[in-house]
C-alpha angles and dihedrals in degrees: 000000000000093000091055089056088055092056097263093130097163095056125111139158129245086242090060094045112045100173111088104213106147092260104137132076098199136027118193118199124186105196113192114150115028142062126272088251090058089047090054090052090051093047095050095080094029096062090065088068090062123090120236092271093039122138129219115212111192129184115194115193125233092263091085114078115221095352096169100082095036091049092047091052093046092050091046091056088054092050098258134123125205109243100176139005147160138199127216138158090275095056142274128309123196136176116211133184132194110276093231090051094049116109087222092062094057115106113241 
């Protein structure tokens, strides 16, 4: 795997690990070709691989017009909230965490 050659020894893919058991801290998704709705369908089983404090990092290519609101809504339906993000000419990147694991959702 290319990431293993770059010293990321504890990296795998959902394809290589088919049992969703909350074992990963981060999931990185590079979304190039499909709609946000198709991304949501892909994320639905993937989020079960993330631990309770797991973070989704999603890059959406420039093909998708105005991805921010659509992405925010899709992640919200999956129980995630965007915590950080940036936009550039090559797309949008966001980091999202489970709503119940977010420090902002804790009662004071």
